[in-house]
C-alpha positions, 0 to 999 in steps of 0.5 A: 683642703681642696684646690684646683691644680694644673699639672700640664698645659692642654689637660683637664684641671684636677681638684684634689686635697693639698696641705697648706702651711700656717702664714709666715711673717707678713702673710695671711691665711684666708678662707675663700668665699668666692672666686671668679673664673677668668680667661687669664687662668685658662690661658695657662691651660691652653698654652696662651701664657706660660706657667712659672712652674708646675704643678700650679694651683690656679686662680687669682680673682677672689674674696674671703675671710681672714682665718689667721695672720702671720707675725707683724701683720697689722692691717687685717685681723681674723674675721675680716672680710677681704677682697684679694688684689691681683697685685701686692702693694708695698706702698714704699717703692718708686712705683707705689710712691708715684701712684702705680701700686699695681706695678709694685717693684718690691713684690716680684712674683709668687713664692711657691711652697706654701701648698704641698702634697706628700711633702712636694711643694706646689706652685701658686701666686695668690690662688683663689681656686682653693678652699684656703689660700696663703697670701701677702697681707699687702694684697688684702683689701679689707672691706665692710662687714656687709659686703657680699663676697660671692659677688664682690670677688669680681672686683678683684680682677674683672671689674677693676681691670675693665673700669680702671682701664677707662677711668684710671689708665686712659682717663676717658673724658666725657663725651668721647667715643669708645670701641670695646673689642671683646665683651667677656667679663672684663670687656663688659666692665670696660663698657660700664667704665665708659658709662661711669666716665660719661663717654658718648658712643660706646661700640661693643665688638664681639662674635657672640650674640649673647655677649653683645646683648649683655653689652647693651645691658651694661651701657653700650650704644652700638653693636658689631659682630665681626663675623657679619661685617668689618668692624673697622669700617663699621666703627669709622662709619658710626663715628665719622672717622674713628673712635677716640679710644679703642680697647682690646680686651681679648688678648691677640696681636691681630685684634690690637692692630684692628683696634688701633686701625679703628681709632681716629688721628689723635686716638688712643688704643689701650691693650687690656687683654693678656697677649700670647707669650713671645708674640709681638704687637705691630701697628702701622708706623705712619699711622702711629706717627699721626698723633695716635697712641698705643698703651698697655693697661695692667690691672686697670692701673689699680690703686686697690685699697682706694678703688675697690672701696669706691667701686663697692660704694657705687655698687651699693648705689646701683651705679656699678653692676656686679649681679648682672656679671654673674651668669652662674655659681658652681662648686670648686669641683666643677672648675672644668665645666666652668671653663667649658661654659666660658669657652662656649660663650655661655657666661659672662662670669662664673663664680666658684663658691665654697662650703 
């Protein structure tokens, strides 16, 4: 079984053959069909985030078909199509019971050792850059048999993280103004989340002209390149004082502050991008006191078993864009080239496909 492995930060990814165990009780063995190439995975490569252990099998966004189930699994069966959730949802802990299954308290992180080479265990969470994956059944969302998994795999992270930040977490009301700082794969879904919420002005902010063009396709109404003009001043000019909601979707404290400064009094800033390990986010205390809010949004506050299905329904109705997110398909062996494309701003999302 081929898998993409990170041996140390700041190095190229190695695609190699690994062994994989049969599923343990409560687990599922998936044959992967599609996996989105997400900047969150590259953060482990460039040192922006710290791996829990090395060597590490990468990936978290994907979809596949159930090959085998472990003892006690009743929610899925061999042959079922699955979109994999970034989060594992027990359904019984306090957070799950209160409607926040994306922050389930029962499942506290990856369990290493289901994959190995020459008897040495490799670390992994819910890996998707691999031909097969062992995952908890509680992370599997069964979808209809007619679901195109090579496209729908993006719902696993990019789509729900972006749309959910608007619809679930911020609960943007109709007519509100929004600014989206960063228009990559997740940011574009924040834009289309704004469209679904019937937001008024949706201001896209990015340094890459291609991404601003995509943002227009996804429904943005105004466009700012920070390399050409001050985004805060421009946003205040467009809106007459600042947006109601600003979304930071890159993952840098300085951009969080900039997004915060672009909101009006009573405005809300939502942190969607993965922030660097060990760094603090700071904002002006007096501005915060003037009824502004700063909130985080983990995985779009997803209720995966519910949200994935209504997003699929809207995709089938032509109201959610998936096809337009995919700039290129690549085989697993080209994972490094896929990361290069992402870093150079050539793609919205690359999807890895498997034979």
